[in-house]
mmCIF file of the N, C-alpha and C atoms, coordinates in Angstrom:
data_MODEL
# 
_entry.id   MODEL 
# 
loop_
_atom_site.group_PDB 
_atom_site.id 
_atom_site.type_symbol 
_atom_site.label_atom_id 
_atom_site.label_alt_id 
_atom_site.label_comp_id 
_atom_site.label_asym_id 
_atom_site.label_entity_id 
_atom_site.label_seq_id 
_atom_site.pdbx_PDB_ins_code 
_atom_site.Cartn_x 
_atom_site.Cartn_y 
_atom_site.Cartn_z 
_atom_site.occupancy 
_atom_site.B_iso_or_equiv 
_atom_site.pdbx_formal_charge 
_atom_site.auth_seq_id 
_atom_site.auth_comp_id 
_atom_site.auth_asym_id 
_atom_site.auth_atom_id 
_atom_site.pdbx_PDB_model_num 
ATOM 1   N N  . MET A 1 1  ? 9.944   4.265   18.166  1.00 0.00 ? 1  MET A N  1 
ATOM 2   C CA . MET A 1 1  ? 8.731   3.947   17.423  1.00 0.00 ? 1  MET A CA 1 
ATOM 3   C C  . MET A 1 1  ? 8.590   4.837   16.182  1.00 0.00 ? 1  MET A C  1 
ATOM 4   N N  . ALA A 1 2  ? 9.105   6.046   16.260  1.00 0.00 ? 2  ALA A N  1 
ATOM 5   C CA . ALA A 1 2  ? 8.999   6.950   15.118  1.00 0.00 ? 2  ALA A CA 1 
ATOM 6   C C  . ALA A 1 2  ? 9.692   6.382   13.896  1.00 0.00 ? 2  ALA A C  1 
ATOM 7   N N  . GLY A 1 3  ? 10.822  5.703   14.088  1.00 0.00 ? 3  GLY A N  1 
ATOM 8   C CA . GLY A 1 3  ? 11.541  5.110   12.965  1.00 0.00 ? 3  GLY A CA 1 
ATOM 9   C C  . GLY A 1 3  ? 10.704  4.090   12.227  1.00 0.00 ? 3  GLY A C  1 
ATOM 10  N N  . LYS A 1 4  ? 9.929   3.310   12.960  1.00 0.00 ? 4  LYS A N  1 
ATOM 11  C CA . LYS A 1 4  ? 9.085   2.303   12.315  1.00 0.00 ? 4  LYS A CA 1 
ATOM 12  C C  . LYS A 1 4  ? 8.010   2.961   11.464  1.00 0.00 ? 4  LYS A C  1 
ATOM 13  N N  . LYS A 1 5  ? 7.450   4.054   11.932  1.00 0.00 ? 5  LYS A N  1 
ATOM 14  C CA . LYS A 1 5  ? 6.423   4.756   11.162  1.00 0.00 ? 5  LYS A CA 1 
ATOM 15  C C  . LYS A 1 5  ? 7.019   5.359   9.901   1.00 0.00 ? 5  LYS A C  1 
ATOM 16  N N  . GLU A 1 6  ? 8.259   5.833   9.989   1.00 0.00 ? 6  GLU A N  1 
ATOM 17  C CA . GLU A 1 6  ? 8.912   6.430   8.834   1.00 0.00 ? 6  GLU A CA 1 
ATOM 18  C C  . GLU A 1 6  ? 9.162   5.392   7.749   1.00 0.00 ? 6  GLU A C  1 
ATOM 19  N N  . ASN A 1 7  ? 9.340   4.125   8.124   1.00 0.00 ? 7  ASN A N  1 
ATOM 20  C CA . ASN A 1 7  ? 9.616   3.069   7.159   1.00 0.00 ? 7  ASN A CA 1 
ATOM 21  C C  . ASN A 1 7  ? 8.367   2.558   6.460   1.00 0.00 ? 7  ASN A C  1 
ATOM 22  N N  . LYS A 1 8  ? 7.204   2.934   6.935   1.00 0.00 ? 8  LYS A N  1 
ATOM 23  C CA . LYS A 1 8  ? 5.965   2.465   6.315   1.00 0.00 ? 8  LYS A CA 1 
ATOM 24  C C  . LYS A 1 8  ? 5.828   3.076   4.934   1.00 0.00 ? 8  LYS A C  1 
ATOM 25  N N  . LYS A 1 9  ? 5.465   2.241   3.971   1.00 0.00 ? 9  LYS A N  1 
ATOM 26  C CA . LYS A 1 9  ? 5.274   2.707   2.601   1.00 0.00 ? 9  LYS A CA 1 
ATOM 27  C C  . LYS A 1 9  ? 3.789   2.744   2.284   1.00 0.00 ? 9  LYS A C  1 
ATOM 28  N N  . PHE A 1 10 ? 3.434   3.672   1.411   1.00 0.00 ? 10 PHE A N  1 
ATOM 29  C CA . PHE A 1 10 ? 2.054   3.800   0.963   1.00 0.00 ? 10 PHE A CA 1 
ATOM 30  C C  . PHE A 1 10 ? 2.035   3.937   -0.551  1.00 0.00 ? 10 PHE A C  1 
ATOM 31  N N  . ALA A 1 11 ? 0.935   3.485   -1.153  1.00 0.00 ? 11 ALA A N  1 
ATOM 32  C CA . ALA A 1 11 ? 0.813   3.528   -2.603  1.00 0.00 ? 11 ALA A CA 1 
ATOM 33  C C  . ALA A 1 11 ? -0.593  3.959   -2.991  1.00 0.00 ? 11 ALA A C  1 
ATOM 34  N N  . LEU A 1 12 ? -0.660  4.721   -4.062  1.00 0.00 ? 12 LEU A N  1 
ATOM 35  C CA . LEU A 1 12 ? -1.926  5.163   -4.629  1.00 0.00 ? 12 LEU A CA 1 
ATOM 36  C C  . LEU A 1 12 ? -2.373  4.134   -5.648  1.00 0.00 ? 12 LEU A C  1 
ATOM 37  N N  . CYS A 1 13 ? -3.605  3.657   -5.515  1.00 0.00 ? 13 CYS A N  1 
ATOM 38  C CA . CYS A 1 13 ? -4.148  2.684   -6.464  1.00 0.00 ? 13 CYS A CA 1 
ATOM 39  C C  . CYS A 1 13 ? -4.569  3.405   -7.743  1.00 0.00 ? 13 CYS A C  1 
ATOM 40  N N  . ILE A 1 14 ? -4.029  2.940   -8.871  1.00 0.00 ? 14 ILE A N  1 
ATOM 41  C CA . ILE A 1 14 ? -4.378  3.531   -10.167 1.00 0.00 ? 14 ILE A CA 1 
ATOM 42  C C  . ILE A 1 14 ? -5.031  2.511   -11.101 1.00 0.00 ? 14 ILE A C  1 
ATOM 43  N N  . GLY A 1 15 ? -5.149  1.273   -10.632 1.00 0.00 ? 15 GLY A N  1 
ATOM 44  C CA . GLY A 1 15 ? -5.779  0.213   -11.432 1.00 0.00 ? 15 GLY A CA 1 
ATOM 45  C C  . GLY A 1 15 ? -6.320  -0.859  -10.519 1.00 0.00 ? 15 GLY A C  1 
ATOM 46  N N  . ASN A 1 16 ? -7.403  -1.497  -10.925 1.00 0.00 ? 16 ASN A N  1 
ATOM 47  C CA . ASN A 1 16 ? -7.984  -2.547  -10.080 1.00 0.00 ? 16 ASN A CA 1 
ATOM 48  C C  . ASN A 1 16 ? -8.724  -3.602  -10.897 1.00 0.00 ? 16 ASN A C  1 
ATOM 49  N N  . LYS A 1 17 ? -8.236  -3.892  -12.077 1.00 0.00 ? 17 LYS A N  1 
ATOM 50  C CA . LYS A 1 17 ? -8.900  -4.852  -12.957 1.00 0.00 ? 17 LYS A CA 1 
ATOM 51  C C  . LYS A 1 17 ? -9.185  -6.166  -12.230 1.00 0.00 ? 17 LYS A C  1 
ATOM 52  N N  . ASP A 1 18 ? -10.452 -6.540  -12.188 1.00 0.00 ? 18 ASP A N  1 
ATOM 53  C CA . ASP A 1 18 ? -10.905 -7.786  -11.570 1.00 0.00 ? 18 ASP A CA 1 
ATOM 54  C C  . ASP A 1 18 ? -10.589 -7.889  -10.081 1.00 0.00 ? 18 ASP A C  1 
ATOM 55  N N  . CYS A 1 19 ? -10.401 -6.766  -9.394  1.00 0.00 ? 19 CYS A N  1 
ATOM 56  C CA . CYS A 1 19 ? -10.104 -6.765  -7.961  1.00 0.00 ? 19 CYS A CA 1 
ATOM 57  C C  . CYS A 1 19 ? -11.199 -6.003  -7.216  1.00 0.00 ? 19 CYS A C  1 
ATOM 58  N N  . GLU A 1 20 ? -12.031 -6.728  -6.527  1.00 0.00 ? 20 GLU A N  1 
ATOM 59  C CA . GLU A 1 20 ? -13.117 -6.085  -5.790  1.00 0.00 ? 20 GLU A CA 1 
ATOM 60  C C  . GLU A 1 20 ? -12.644 -5.426  -4.504  1.00 0.00 ? 20 GLU A C  1 
ATOM 61  N N  . ASP A 1 21 ? -11.449 -5.790  -4.030  1.00 0.00 ? 21 ASP A N  1 
ATOM 62  C CA . ASP A 1 21 ? -10.957 -5.267  -2.762  1.00 0.00 ? 21 ASP A CA 1 
ATOM 63  C C  . ASP A 1 21 ? -9.982  -4.106  -2.911  1.00 0.00 ? 21 ASP A C  1 
ATOM 64  N N  . LEU A 1 22 ? -9.955  -3.484  -4.091  1.00 0.00 ? 22 LEU A N  1 
ATOM 65  C CA . LEU A 1 22 ? -9.152  -2.286  -4.311  1.00 0.00 ? 22 LEU A CA 1 
ATOM 66  C C  . LEU A 1 22 ? -10.026 -1.198  -4.900  1.00 0.00 ? 22 LEU A C  1 
ATOM 67  N N  . GLU A 1 23 ? -9.806  0.037   -4.444  1.00 0.00 ? 23 GLU A N  1 
ATOM 68  C CA . GLU A 1 23 ? -10.518 1.190   -4.997  1.00 0.00 ? 23 GLU A CA 1 
ATOM 69  C C  . GLU A 1 23 ? -9.510  2.117   -5.660  1.00 0.00 ? 23 GLU A C  1 
ATOM 70  N N  . LYS A 1 24 ? -9.791  2.485   -6.905  1.00 0.00 ? 24 LYS A N  1 
ATOM 71  C CA . LYS A 1 24 ? -8.930  3.455   -7.582  1.00 0.00 ? 24 LYS A CA 1 
ATOM 72  C C  . LYS A 1 24 ? -8.939  4.769   -6.823  1.00 0.00 ? 24 LYS A C  1 
ATOM 73  N N  . ARG A 1 25 ? -7.801  5.470   -6.872  1.00 0.00 ? 25 ARG A N  1 
ATOM 74  C CA . ARG A 1 25 ? -7.603  6.776   -6.246  1.00 0.00 ? 25 ARG A CA 1 
ATOM 75  C C  . ARG A 1 25 ? -7.586  6.710   -4.719  1.00 0.00 ? 25 ARG A C  1 
ATOM 76  N N  . LYS A 1 26 ? -7.364  5.529   -4.160  1.00 0.00 ? 26 LYS A N  1 
ATOM 77  C CA . LYS A 1 26 ? -7.266  5.378   -2.714  1.00 0.00 ? 26 LYS A CA 1 
ATOM 78  C C  . LYS A 1 26 ? -5.833  4.995   -2.363  1.00 0.00 ? 26 LYS A C  1 
ATOM 79  N N  . ILE A 1 27 ? -5.373  5.439   -1.191  1.00 0.00 ? 27 ILE A N  1 
ATOM 80  C CA . ILE A 1 27 ? -4.025  5.133   -0.734  1.00 0.00 ? 27 ILE A CA 1 
ATOM 81  C C  . ILE A 1 27 ? -4.066  3.906   0.171   1.00 0.00 ? 27 ILE A C  1 
ATOM 82  N N  . TYR A 1 28 ? -3.143  2.973   -0.100  1.00 0.00 ? 28 TYR A N  1 
ATOM 83  C CA . TYR A 1 28 ? -3.050  1.729   0.662   1.00 0.00 ? 28 TYR A CA 1 
ATOM 84  C C  . TYR A 1 28 ? -1.663  1.575   1.275   1.00 0.00 ? 28 TYR A C  1 
ATOM 85  N N  . GLN A 1 29 ? -1.616  0.906   2.421   1.00 0.00 ? 29 GLN A N  1 
ATOM 86  C CA . GLN A 1 29 ? -0.332  0.607   3.041   1.00 0.00 ? 29 GLN A CA 1 
ATOM 87  C C  . GLN A 1 29 ? 0.305   -0.586  2.335   1.00 0.00 ? 29 GLN A C  1 
ATOM 88  N N  . VAL A 1 30 ? 1.592   -0.475  2.082   1.00 0.00 ? 30 VAL A N  1 
ATOM 89  C CA . VAL A 1 30 ? 2.364   -1.531  1.428   1.00 0.00 ? 30 VAL A CA 1 
ATOM 90  C C  . VAL A 1 30 ? 3.253   -2.181  2.474   1.00 0.00 ? 30 VAL A C  1 
ATOM 91  N N  . LEU A 1 31 ? 3.224   -3.503  2.533   1.00 0.00 ? 31 LEU A N  1 
ATOM 92  C CA . LEU A 1 31 ? 4.080   -4.244  3.450   1.00 0.00 ? 31 LEU A CA 1 
ATOM 93  C C  . LEU A 1 31 ? 5.322   -4.734  2.719   1.00 0.00 ? 31 LEU A C  1 
ATOM 94  N N  . PRO A 1 32 ? 6.443   -4.813  3.413   1.00 0.00 ? 32 PRO A N  1 
ATOM 95  C CA . PRO A 1 32 ? 7.670   -5.275  2.757   1.00 0.00 ? 32 PRO A CA 1 
ATOM 96  C C  . PRO A 1 32 ? 7.567   -6.736  2.328   1.00 0.00 ? 32 PRO A C  1 
ATOM 97  N N  . ASP A 1 33 ? 7.954   -7.020  1.102   1.00 0.00 ? 33 ASP A N  1 
ATOM 98  C CA . ASP A 1 33 ? 7.992   -8.390  0.577   1.00 0.00 ? 33 ASP A CA 1 
ATOM 99  C C  . ASP A 1 33 ? 8.911   -8.387  -0.642  1.00 0.00 ? 33 ASP A C  1 
ATOM 100 N N  . GLY A 1 34 ? 10.196  -8.534  -0.366  1.00 0.00 ? 34 GLY A N  1 
ATOM 101 C CA . GLY A 1 34 ? 11.204  -8.469  -1.417  1.00 0.00 ? 34 GLY A CA 1 
ATOM 102 C C  . GLY A 1 34 ? 11.006  -9.494  -2.513  1.00 0.00 ? 34 GLY A C  1 
ATOM 103 N N  . GLU A 1 35 ? 10.609  -10.704 -2.157  1.00 0.00 ? 35 GLU A N  1 
ATOM 104 C CA . GLU A 1 35 ? 10.400  -11.758 -3.150  1.00 0.00 ? 35 GLU A CA 1 
ATOM 105 C C  . GLU A 1 35 ? 9.255   -11.392 -4.098  1.00 0.00 ? 35 GLU A C  1 
ATOM 106 N N  . ALA A 1 36 ? 8.174   -10.855 -3.555  1.00 0.00 ? 36 ALA A N  1 
ATOM 107 C CA . ALA A 1 36 ? 7.033   -10.454 -4.386  1.00 0.00 ? 36 ALA A CA 1 
ATOM 108 C C  . ALA A 1 36 ? 7.443   -9.330  -5.333  1.00 0.00 ? 36 ALA A C  1 
ATOM 109 N N  . GLU A 1 37 ? 8.221   -8.366  -4.819  1.00 0.00 ? 37 GLU A N  1 
ATOM 110 C CA . GLU A 1 37 ? 8.644   -7.237  -5.649  1.00 0.00 ? 37 GLU A CA 1 
ATOM 111 C C  . GLU A 1 37 ? 9.515   -7.696  -6.812  1.00 0.00 ? 37 GLU A C  1 
ATOM 112 N N  . LYS A 1 38 ? 10.343  -8.709  -6.584  1.00 0.00 ? 38 LYS A N  1 
ATOM 113 C CA . LYS A 1 38 ? 11.166  -9.249  -7.665  1.00 0.00 ? 38 LYS A CA 1 
ATOM 114 C C  . LYS A 1 38 ? 10.300  -9.822  -8.785  1.00 0.00 ? 38 LYS A C  1 
ATOM 115 N N  . GLU A 1 39 ? 9.103   -10.303 -8.433  1.00 0.00 ? 39 GLU A N  1 
ATOM 116 C CA . GLU A 1 39 ? 8.184   -10.888 -9.401  1.00 0.00 ? 39 GLU A CA 1 
ATOM 117 C C  . GLU A 1 39 ? 7.191   -9.865  -9.960  1.00 0.00 ? 39 GLU A C  1 
ATOM 118 N N  . GLY A 1 40 ? 7.303   -8.596  -9.534  1.00 0.00 ? 40 GLY A N  1 
ATOM 119 C CA . GLY A 1 40 ? 6.433   -7.551  -10.064 1.00 0.00 ? 40 GLY A CA 1 
ATOM 120 C C  . GLY A 1 40 ? 5.147   -7.340  -9.279  1.00 0.00 ? 40 GLY A C  1 
ATOM 121 N N  . TYR A 1 41 ? 5.157   -7.715  -7.996  1.00 0.00 ? 41 TYR A N  1 
ATOM 122 C CA . TYR A 1 41 ? 3.968   -7.564  -7.154  1.00 0.00 ? 41 TYR A CA 1 
ATOM 123 C C  . TYR A 1 41 ? 4.278   -6.748  -5.916  1.00 0.00 ? 41 TYR A C  1 
ATOM 124 N N  . LEU A 1 42 ? 3.224   -6.166  -5.337  1.00 0.00 ? 42 LEU A N  1 
ATOM 125 C CA . LEU A 1 42 ? 3.306   -5.489  -4.048  1.00 0.00 ? 42 LEU A CA 1 
ATOM 126 C C  . LEU A 1 42 ? 2.364   -6.185  -3.082  1.00 0.00 ? 42 LEU A C  1 
ATOM 127 N N  . ARG A 1 43 ? 2.787   -6.280  -1.827  1.00 0.00 ? 43 ARG A N  1 
ATOM 128 C CA . ARG A 1 43 ? 1.912   -6.812  -0.773  1.00 0.00 ? 43 ARG A CA 1 
ATOM 129 C C  . ARG A 1 43 ? 1.203   -5.623  -0.141  1.00 0.00 ? 43 ARG A C  1 
ATOM 130 N N  . VAL A 1 44 ? -0.114  -5.577  -0.310  1.00 0.00 ? 44 VAL A N  1 
ATOM 131 C CA . VAL A 1 44 ? -0.914  -4.416  0.065   1.00 0.00 ? 44 VAL A CA 1 
ATOM 132 C C  . VAL A 1 44 ? -2.025  -4.840  1.022   1.00 0.00 ? 44 VAL A C  1 
ATOM 133 N N  . ILE A 1 45 ? -2.290  -4.002  2.029   1.00 0.00 ? 45 ILE A N  1 
ATOM 134 C CA . ILE A 1 45 ? -3.449  -4.215  2.893   1.00 0.00 ? 45 ILE A CA 1 
ATOM 135 C C  . ILE A 1 45 ? -4.641  -3.608  2.169   1.00 0.00 ? 45 ILE A C  1 
ATOM 136 N N  . ASP A 1 46 ? -5.555  -4.461  1.699   1.00 0.00 ? 46 ASP A N  1 
ATOM 137 C CA . ASP A 1 46 ? -6.662  -3.987  0.867   1.00 0.00 ? 46 ASP A CA 1 
ATOM 138 C C  . ASP A 1 46 ? -7.918  -3.714  1.685   1.00 0.00 ? 46 ASP A C  1 
ATOM 139 N N  . GLU A 1 47 ? -9.041  -3.547  1.006   1.00 0.00 ? 47 GLU A N  1 
ATOM 140 C CA . GLU A 1 47 ? -10.310 -3.215  1.660   1.00 0.00 ? 47 GLU A CA 1 
ATOM 141 C C  . GLU A 1 47 ? -10.803 -4.293  2.615   1.00 0.00 ? 47 GLU A C  1 
ATOM 142 N N  . SER A 1 48 ? -10.339 -5.529  2.445   1.00 0.00 ? 48 SER A N  1 
ATOM 143 C CA . SER A 1 48 ? -10.744 -6.611  3.345   1.00 0.00 ? 48 SER A CA 1 
ATOM 144 C C  . SER A 1 48 ? -10.017 -6.514  4.683   1.00 0.00 ? 48 SER A C  1 
ATOM 145 N N  . GLY A 1 49 ? -8.970  -5.673  4.732   1.00 0.00 ? 49 GLY A N  1 
ATOM 146 C CA . GLY A 1 49 ? -8.179  -5.541  5.945   1.00 0.00 ? 49 GLY A CA 1 
ATOM 147 C C  . GLY A 1 49 ? -7.040  -6.548  6.012   1.00 0.00 ? 49 GLY A C  1 
ATOM 148 N N  . GLU A 1 50 ? -6.946  -7.401  5.012   1.00 0.00 ? 50 GLU A N  1 
ATOM 149 C CA . GLU A 1 50 ? -5.885  -8.405  4.932   1.00 0.00 ? 50 GLU A CA 1 
ATOM 150 C C  . GLU A 1 50 ? -4.860  -7.964  3.902   1.00 0.00 ? 50 GLU A C  1 
ATOM 151 N N  . ASP A 1 51 ? -3.665  -8.572  3.960   1.00 0.00 ? 51 ASP A N  1 
ATOM 152 C CA . ASP A 1 51 ? -2.650  -8.251  2.961   1.00 0.00 ? 51 ASP A CA 1 
ATOM 153 C C  . ASP A 1 51 ? -2.644  -9.307  1.866   1.00 0.00 ? 51 ASP A C  1 
ATOM 154 N N  . TYR A 1 52 ? -2.583  -8.822  0.629   1.00 0.00 ? 52 TYR A N  1 
ATOM 155 C CA . TYR A 1 52 ? -2.561  -9.684  -0.551  1.00 0.00 ? 52 TYR A CA 1 
ATOM 156 C C  . TYR A 1 52 ? -1.571  -9.115  -1.558  1.00 0.00 ? 52 TYR A C  1 
ATOM 157 N N  . LEU A 1 53 ? -1.172  -9.967  -2.486  1.00 0.00 ? 53 LEU A N  1 
ATOM 158 C CA . LEU A 1 53 ? -0.280  -9.528  -3.555  1.00 0.00 ? 53 LEU A CA 1 
ATOM 159 C C  . LEU A 1 53 ? -1.091  -9.001  -4.730  1.00 0.00 ? 53 LEU A C  1 
ATOM 160 N N  . TYR A 1 54 ? -0.655  -7.846  -5.242  1.00 0.00 ? 54 TYR A N  1 
ATOM 161 C CA . TYR A 1 54 ? -1.273  -7.241  -6.418  1.00 0.00 ? 54 TYR A CA 1 
ATOM 162 C C  . TYR A 1 54 ? -0.162  -6.796  -7.366  1.00 0.00 ? 54 TYR A C  1 
ATOM 163 N N  . PRO A 1 55 ? -0.456  -6.708  -8.662  1.00 0.00 ? 55 PRO A N  1 
ATOM 164 C CA . PRO A 1 55 ? 0.556   -6.242  -9.607  1.00 0.00 ? 55 PRO A CA 1 
ATOM 165 C C  . PRO A 1 55 ? 1.036   -4.832  -9.253  1.00 0.00 ? 55 PRO A C  1 
ATOM 166 N N  . GLN A 1 56 ? 2.337   -4.619  -9.346  1.00 0.00 ? 56 GLN A N  1 
ATOM 167 C CA . GLN A 1 56 ? 2.894   -3.287  -9.081  1.00 0.00 ? 56 GLN A CA 1 
ATOM 168 C C  . GLN A 1 56 ? 2.282   -2.241  -10.002 1.00 0.00 ? 56 GLN A C  1 
ATOM 169 N N  . SER A 1 57 ? 1.875   -2.641  -11.184 1.00 0.00 ? 57 SER A N  1 
ATOM 170 C CA . SER A 1 57 ? 1.305   -1.687  -12.149 1.00 0.00 ? 57 SER A CA 1 
ATOM 171 C C  . SER A 1 57 ? -0.017  -1.089  -11.673 1.00 0.00 ? 57 SER A C  1 
ATOM 172 N N  . TYR A 1 58 ? -0.621  -1.654  -10.649 1.00 0.00 ? 58 TYR A N  1 
ATOM 173 C CA . TYR A 1 58 ? -1.869  -1.117  -10.100 1.00 0.00 ? 58 TYR A CA 1 
ATOM 174 C C  . TYR A 1 58 ? -1.621  0.062   -9.159  1.00 0.00 ? 58 TYR A C  1 
ATOM 175 N N  . PHE A 1 59 ? -0.348  0.359   -8.858  1.00 0.00 ? 59 PHE A N  1 
ATOM 176 C CA . PHE A 1 59 ? -0.023  1.339   -7.821  1.00 0.00 ? 59 PHE A CA 1 
ATOM 177 C C  . PHE A 1 59 ? 1.113   2.266   -8.223  1.00 0.00 ? 59 PHE A C  1 
ATOM 178 N N  . ILE A 1 60 ? 1.114   3.424   -7.564  1.00 0.00 ? 60 ILE A N  1 
ATOM 179 C CA . ILE A 1 60 ? 2.241   4.343   -7.602  1.00 0.00 ? 60 ILE A CA 1 
ATOM 180 C C  . ILE A 1 60 ? 2.633   4.567   -6.146  1.00 0.00 ? 60 ILE A C  1 
ATOM 181 N N  . LEU A 1 61 ? 3.893   4.256   -5.801  1.00 0.00 ? 61 LEU A N  1 
ATOM 182 C CA . LEU A 1 61 ? 4.363   4.536   -4.452  1.00 0.00 ? 61 LEU A CA 1 
ATOM 183 C C  . LEU A 1 61 ? 4.399   6.039   -4.258  1.00 0.00 ? 61 LEU A C  1 
ATOM 184 N N  . VAL A 1 62 ? 3.899   6.494   -3.100  1.00 0.00 ? 62 VAL A N  1 
ATOM 185 C CA . VAL A 1 62 ? 3.834   7.929   -2.842  1.00 0.00 ? 62 VAL A CA 1 
ATOM 186 C C  . VAL A 1 62 ? 4.540   8.263   -1.527  1.00 0.00 ? 62 VAL A C  1 
ATOM 187 N N  . PRO A 1 63 ? 5.466   9.236   -1.583  1.00 0.00 ? 63 PRO A N  1 
ATOM 188 C CA . PRO A 1 63 ? 6.070   9.711   -0.337  1.00 0.00 ? 63 PRO A CA 1 
ATOM 189 C C  . PRO A 1 63 ? 5.059   10.610  0.369   1.00 0.00 ? 63 PRO A C  1 
ATOM 190 N N  . LEU A 1 64 ? 4.918   10.439  1.656   1.00 0.00 ? 64 LEU A N  1 
ATOM 191 C CA . LEU A 1 64 ? 3.951   11.228  2.412   1.00 0.00 ? 64 LEU A CA 1 
ATOM 192 C C  . LEU A 1 64 ? 4.634   11.978  3.540   1.00 0.00 ? 64 LEU A C  1 
ATOM 193 N N  . PRO A 1 65 ? 4.135   13.165  3.866   1.00 0.00 ? 65 PRO A N  1 
ATOM 194 C CA . PRO A 1 65 ? 4.648   13.866  5.039   1.00 0.00 ? 65 PRO A CA 1 
ATOM 195 C C  . PRO A 1 65 ? 4.302   13.067  6.303   1.00 0.00 ? 65 PRO A C  1 
ATOM 196 N N  . ASP A 1 66 ? 5.053   13.283  7.356   1.00 0.00 ? 66 ASP A N  1 
ATOM 197 C CA . ASP A 1 66 ? 4.839   12.541  8.602   1.00 0.00 ? 66 ASP A CA 1 
ATOM 198 C C  . ASP A 1 66 ? 3.399   12.617  9.091   1.00 0.00 ? 66 ASP A C  1 
ATOM 199 N N  . GLU A 1 67 ? 2.787   13.781  8.996   1.00 0.00 ? 67 GLU A N  1 
ATOM 200 C CA . GLU A 1 67 ? 1.417   13.952  9.502   1.00 0.00 ? 67 GLU A CA 1 
ATOM 201 C C  . GLU A 1 67 ? 0.431   13.076  8.729   1.00 0.00 ? 67 GLU A C  1 
ATOM 202 N N  . ALA A 1 68 ? 0.601   12.991  7.424   1.00 0.00 ? 68 ALA A N  1 
ATOM 203 C CA . ALA A 1 68 ? -0.293  12.173  6.604   1.00 0.00 ? 68 ALA A CA 1 
ATOM 204 C C  . ALA A 1 68 ? -0.072  10.700  6.892   1.00 0.00 ? 68 ALA A C  1 
ATOM 205 N N  . ARG A 1 69 ? 1.188   10.297  7.010   1.00 0.00 ? 69 ARG A N  1 
ATOM 206 C CA . ARG A 1 69 ? 1.502   8.885   7.300   1.00 0.00 ? 69 ARG A CA 1 
ATOM 207 C C  . ARG A 1 69 ? 0.896   8.495   8.654   1.00 0.00 ? 69 ARG A C  1 
ATOM 208 N N  . GLU A 1 70 ? 1.047   9.364   9.654   1.00 0.00 ? 70 GLU A N  1 
ATOM 209 C CA . GLU A 1 70 ? 0.502   9.117   10.983  1.00 0.00 ? 70 GLU A CA 1 
ATOM 210 C C  . GLU A 1 70 ? -1.029  8.967   10.911  1.00 0.00 ? 70 GLU A C  1 
ATOM 211 N N  . ALA A 1 71 ? -1.682  9.853   10.183  1.00 0.00 ? 71 ALA A N  1 
ATOM 212 C CA . ALA A 1 71 ? -3.143  9.801   10.067  1.00 0.00 ? 71 ALA A CA 1 
ATOM 213 C C  . ALA A 1 71 ? -3.598  8.499   9.407   1.00 0.00 ? 71 ALA A C  1 
ATOM 214 N N  . LEU A 1 72 ? -2.893  8.050   8.375   1.00 0.00 ? 72 LEU A N  1 
ATOM 215 C CA . LEU A 1 72 ? -3.263  6.805   7.707   1.00 0.00 ? 72 LEU A CA 1 
ATOM 216 C C  . LEU A 1 72 ? -3.047  5.589   8.594   1.00 0.00 ? 72 LEU A C  1 
ATOM 217 N N  . LEU A 1 73 ? -1.995  5.589   9.383   1.00 0.00 ? 73 LEU A N  1 
ATOM 218 C CA . LEU A 1 73 ? -1.728  4.462   10.276  1.00 0.00 ? 73 LEU A CA 1 
ATOM 219 C C  . LEU A 1 73 ? -2.752  4.397   11.404  1.00 0.00 ? 73 LEU A C  1 
ATOM 220 N N  . VAL A 1 74 ? -3.177  5.547   11.904  1.00 0.00 ? 74 VAL A N  1 
ATOM 221 C CA . VAL A 1 74 ? -4.183  5.580   12.968  1.00 0.00 ? 74 VAL A CA 1 
ATOM 222 C C  . VAL A 1 74 ? -5.532  5.125   12.437  1.00 0.00 ? 74 VAL A C  1 
ATOM 223 N N  . ALA A 1 75 ? -5.848  5.494   11.191  1.00 0.00 ? 75 ALA A N  1 
ATOM 224 C CA . ALA A 1 75 ? -7.139  5.169   10.599  1.00 0.00 ? 75 ALA A CA 1 
ATOM 225 C C  . ALA A 1 75 ? -7.273  3.696   10.268  1.00 0.00 ? 75 ALA A C  1 
ATOM 226 N N  . SER A 1 76 ? -6.168  2.983   10.123  1.00 0.00 ? 76 SER A N  1 
ATOM 227 C CA . SER A 1 76 ? -6.265  1.570   9.723   1.00 0.00 ? 76 SER A CA 1 
ATOM 228 C C  . SER A 1 76 ? -6.436  0.647   10.884  1.00 0.00 ? 76 SER A C  1 
# 
């Protein structure tokens, strides 16, 4: 199970133009979606609790220590 947690990606929101379900300066979990990434989007679990596609330019992927990643996964 630890391997699955290590593969989880997180991103810091730096933009949210016309998006009510994103907060700037908040970290969101990113789900894998290779096709979306090819088109310049990330699949993100937003404030609604659902996953949606958002422009990659709204985020910066951030590497997190295991403890921080664990805390974010438990909180969601």
